[in-house]
C-alpha positions in Angstrom: 76.7 30.5 78.0 77.2 31.5 74.2 76.9 28.0 73.2 73.7 27.4 75.1 72.2 30.6 73.7 73.4 29.6 70.1 71.5 26.1 70.5 68.5 27.6 72.1 65.5 27.9 69.6 64.0 30.7 71.2 67.2 32.5 70.6 66.6 31.7 67.0 63.1 33.0 67.1 64.1 36.4 68.6 67.3 36.9 66.4 65.0 37.5 63.1 62.9 40.2 64.2 65.9 42.0 66.0 68.1 41.6 62.9 65.3 43.5 60.7 65.2 46.2 63.1 69.1 46.6 63.3 70.5 45.1 60.2 67.6 45.4 57.5 67.5 42.0 55.6 70.7 39.9 57.0 69.2 36.6 55.4 72.1 34.6 57.4 70.2 35.8 60.7 66.8 35.4 59.4 66.9 32.0 57.6 67.5 30.1 61.0 64.1 31.8 62.5 62.2 30.5 59.3 63.8 26.9 59.8 62.8 26.8 63.3 59.4 28.1 62.6 59.0 25.4 59.7 60.2 22.6 61.8 58.2 23.2 64.7 55.1 23.7 62.3 55.6 20.5 60.7 55.9 18.6 64.0 52.7 19.8 65.4 50.6 20.2 62.5 48.1 17.3 62.1 45.7 16.9 59.1 42.0 16.8 60.4 
């Protein structure tokens, strides 16, 4: 179950805000959240 949670992109999006509240600036936890948002942004962004 832990492997599934690790690979789930929603978990990567929920951990950074949680980390900011609990651990201050833990960039090792925050960076994957930025990466997921950037990846999804690049996949769905279409110039008009």
